N, C-alpha and C positions, 0 to 999 in steps of 0.2 A: 332344153338342151343346147349347150353350148361348146363346142368344138374348136380347143386350140388348133394351130397349124401342125404342131406335132403329131395332133391327134387326128386329125383330118389326113395326115399322112398316111399314120399306122392305119386308119379305118381303110383306104384304098391298097395298102397294102395285106389288109386280108382279105379286102373284097376279090382279089387277083387271086390268092392262095388257095381260097374258102373252096372246100369240095359241092358240086352242085348240089342244089335240094332234090329229095326222090322225086324221081319220075315219075308220076302219075297218068296213068291211061285216060282218055278223053272216053265221057260215058255221054249219049244223047240226051240221058235222064235227068227233069230239071228240080235241083234240089232248091226248095223252096222253105226258107228259116223266118222263125219269127222272134227278135228278139224279147226276152222273158225278164223284169224288174220284179225281184222279189222282197219287198219291202210292204207286203201285204197280207205278214203273219207276224205275233208279236217273239218279236228279240228280246233275248234279256238285256242287253247293250243298249236298246234303243228306250228299253223302261227304267235306265238309269235316268237320262236324259229328258224323257216324256212322259214319265208316268205311268203304272200299272197299266197293263195290258195294249198301250197305244201302238196301233199302225199306222200308216199313211191312209186308210181310210179318212182318218179325222181329219187331215188337210182337205182334201179330196170335199169330203161334206162342206167345211166354211167358202169356197169359192165363191164368191160374186162379181157379177157381171163388171166390166172396167170400161164399157162404151155400150151405146146403144143397142140392140141384136146379138150380145154379146152370149154364149149358149155357156153358162155358170150358174151354180154346181151341175157338173155330170153326174149321171146318174144312173150305175149300174144297172141294167134289166136280171141280172144274177142277183143284186145285191150283193153285201158287203159281204165275199166269201172269205176266210180263210184257209190260204194258198197252201198252210203246213199240214193238210188232210189231202187223202184218199180220196174222198169222195168229190172235192172239188177240181183235185186233178182230174179225176174219172171226167165230169161235166166238160173243163177245157180241153181235154185230147179227146176226146169224140169231137169236138167243135170242129178244133184244128184237124183232124184227119177227115171229115168231109168239105170242110172246104180246101184241101189239098197240101195242106202244109206239111213238110218231111219233117220238120225235128224244129223245137222250140232250143235257141241258144238261150240259156240263163247268165245274167249279171253275176259276176259270183267274186266276191272279198275277203281277204285275207288281213287281218289288223291283229297287232300284239301277240304274235301267233299263235294265233286259230283263225277258221274260219268265222265268216257274219254273213246274216240273212240265208246262209244255209240250210235252213230247215225247208223251204219250198221246195226245192228237188229232191233232200233226202227222204222226208215225210211226206210230202204230196206227192211228186212225178216219181220217183223210183217203189212207192208203195202201192201206186195205180195199178188196178187189174187190169186197163188196157192201155198201160204205158207202151205195149209193143205195136201199137198205133202207130206210133207220133216218136222219132229218134229226140234225143237229147244229145248237146254240147256245151259247151260254158267257154265263156268271155272273161277272161280275168281283168277284174275292173278295178286296175290298182290302181287309182288316184288316190289324192286325200280324200278323206271323210269331211265334212263339213256342217255343220248345223244350219239347213234350208227348211227346215218345218216349223216355222215358217221363216222366210230369211227378211230382214229392214232394209230399208232404205239408208237408213242415216248410217249402219253399221256399215264403217270404212275397214274393219276388216272380220271379215267374216269368222264365225266360232269355229276353229279348228278340233275334231273331235278325235279322228284319227290319221296318224300319218303314214305312208306306205311307207317305212325303211327298209327297205330289201336287199340282204345282203347275199352275197352268192349261198352263202351257208343255209341262209333260210328259203332262197331259192330252192335248194336242194329238198327241206324239210315242205314244201310245197307241196312240188312235183311228187314226190312220195305220198300226200293225201292225194293229189289230181289221179293220178293212176291209181290206187287203193279203192278211192271214192268211188270215181267215175268213169276211168278207161275202161276196167272189169266188166264194168255192168256192157253183158249185150245188146242194151239199146244204147247206146252213145255212138252217135251220128261218125261213120267214118267217110273219106276218101278214099278207094282202093285200098283196106287196111288201114288205114294211117289214122290214127285218130284226128278230129278236126279239133282246137285251141287256137283259140284268139287270143288277143292282149293289146287292153285298150290305150295304153300311154307306153308304148316301147321304148323310144326314147328318153321318158324318164326313169323305164327300168333300169336302163342300159348306167344311165348317169348315176344312179344312186347305188348299183353292184360296184362302181367305180371303173368303168367304162369301157368301151368294146371288147378288147381282148378277154377282159375276166367274163364278159356276159356269154361272149361265143364258146367258152370253155365252158360255162356252165350250163348254155345249151345245148351243147354236144352231150354232156353228160346224161340231159333227162333226154337228148333221142336213145343212148345207151340202153338209159333205164327203160323206156318205152318197147325196143325191140326186144331185151330180155321177157319183158312178160308176155312176147310173141305177137305183137303186133311188126309190121313192116318199118315205122318209124312215125314221128309224127305230122299231120298236115300245122304248117303254122302260119297262120294268119296276124295281120296287123290290124287295126283301126287307123284309117287316115289320120286323124286327127293329132295322133297322138306322135308320128313323126313328120308334122307340119315342118317345125322348126330347122331339119336336119338340111344343110344345103344340097348334101346328094344323098338324096334319099334311097336311091336304085342300089349303090355301092355300099350303103348301109345295111340294106334289107338284104342283098346277096353274102355278104359277110356275115349274116347271122343265119341263112339259110333259110330266108322266108318264104314262103312260098304263092301267098297271096294278101291281097290289102281289099278291104271292104269303109264303106263308113257308119256310125252308128246312127246319124241322121242328117238327113238333108240340111238342118240348122249349120251342121259342120261346113258345111261348104257350097252355100248359099248365102251371098249378100242380103239382107234384111236391109232396104234401103229407106223404108217408111215408118212411121210410126201412128199410132200404136197395131196398125194392120198392115198386111203384107199379104196379095191374095197367091191363094194357091197355085192357081194356072202359071205364073210366072216362075213359083221354083220348079213347076212342071216340066215347063219348056227348057228350062235350065240341068237340068237334070244329065239327058243321054250326052250334053257337050263334056259334061265333067266328066261321065263313065270315060270315054274316047280319051279325054284327056290324060287321065290318072293312070289309063291303062299304059299310056306311054311313058309317064311321068316314071314309076314308081321302079320300071326294069323286071314286075312280075304280073301275073294276072289281077283285075281287078274288078271285084264281083258287086253287081250293080246292087243298089239299095234304095230302097223305095219307100218313103215317110206319106205313114196315116197323115198325119196333121203335123201341129206342134202350137201350143199355147200353157206355158210353166208357168202362169198366172196364179194357180192355187197353190204355189212354193213362196209367194209372197206375201208380205203383214196384208192380209185385207182392211187394216185402218188407214196404212199409208195411200199416199196419194201415188197413182200407177204411172209412175213417171219414166221415161228410158235411160235405164242406165246397166250396171251390169248384170249378168245372170244369177237368178231368174224373172228379173225386170227388163223384157226381151220385146221384140215387136211380135205379133198373134198371125201364126197364119188363119187364113177366114175363107171360105166357100170351098172347102178340102169337101166337098160330096161325094159320095158312094162312084159314083159316075165318073170324077175326075181322077180317081185312086184307081182304078180299074183301069183307063185309060194312062196310068203312070204302069202299071205292073205289063200293058200290052208293051211300052215302049220298052219295058226291060226285057221282055222277051225276043225282042227284034233284036236286040244286042245281042242275045245270047248267043241267038242264031246264028248272028253274025262271028260270031269267037272262033278262033280253030285252036286246036292244041294246049286245052282247058276244060276243068268241068263246072258246069252250067252252074252256078251256085246264086241264091238270089237271098239278099238277109231284108228284112222287112220292119223298120221300127212305127209300130211293135206291140207286143198281143197287149200289154198291159202299162205301159207310162200316164195312167189316167192324168197325172196330175205332171205332166208335160203335155196333154192332150193328144195323144200319139198312142192311141188306143185299136185292136181288133175287135178286142169284147163285146157284148151288145152293150148298148146303151137304153135310155130310155126313148131316145128322135130317133134312130136308124137302127135299132135291130140288130139282125143277124146280119145285114145290106155288106158293110166291107167285108166279112168274111165269104156273103156269095160272089161279090166281084172277085174275091179271087179262086172263088170252085169256078167259076167260069172261064179264067185264064189260063189254070191248070188243075181245075178237075179232073178226073175222072171222064 
């Protein structure tokens, strides 16, 4: 997002006059969330591009090793479940609850006037008999949708399938849908009476809305709508990667009354300096320093994030040479053992214990990013080991 001098000065003025974000009382409870990527069920728009009954399981099945010792293809211990069924989500929810996970954070999409990939939450989780054991919330993944299933190395311009063009009026329609379909669900994750709502590319959203002032007014309408529905307010979270282009992120967030920031994956804030592999231990060591830096940089609380791994190679065309290039032709985290993942969780717990006047929220990447190599669901190699690591640190 580019801000000219006039827009930058306006941002400062708005930040100076913005009402404070809702005060959220501090709780000693750890709220452990896991991001959920819902592309493992049939969606009509996916079928238009990839064929009948296609899901991202097809990409996972075709993954091939890119170097000696590379563990591909990943094999889910539960098989290739259809996540848009209550039975599948009852299995997922039971395992998450046993591990000590408090809520799923569903990646949620809206293109061309309607939601996309929503059947996992609406026909899977929300209908599951045991959904009261694990709450849910949504992270609006408002990025453009490209055809990376798979991506070609020689394709200079990736195929754009859906562009997120969000006007203020469309934002009003989107938030109507969110309040009606999700916030009103008794199992929606709240922070002291405020539904938790995250936005992936906040700067991009503001830019496409027409600027900060228009976006701020739209956000206030959203807040009023939520209060009318019986809640205290909205608890707004922003993903750090979506505001990294802002020269003064603290003023930007204050103008929009955003309460917290987090990251979706360590890959977004950890430099992968070697190819094709980077040792997981190096990312593990770097994370606590970034949390402290981010907590000061953004001017709002930073929610700790822990990634289980990183390996998007299944999303590359398997017939291509694996060369360092744009995503998904990136370096791969290796040696991400359950024991080191557990150390990352312990580091996050220490970080949260040192915080004052902010909720203790941890976001884990991810419950099921199988084709990005970051998943908690059991596989044929480690079984339940990563979930057991969470249980050891945060379980009852």
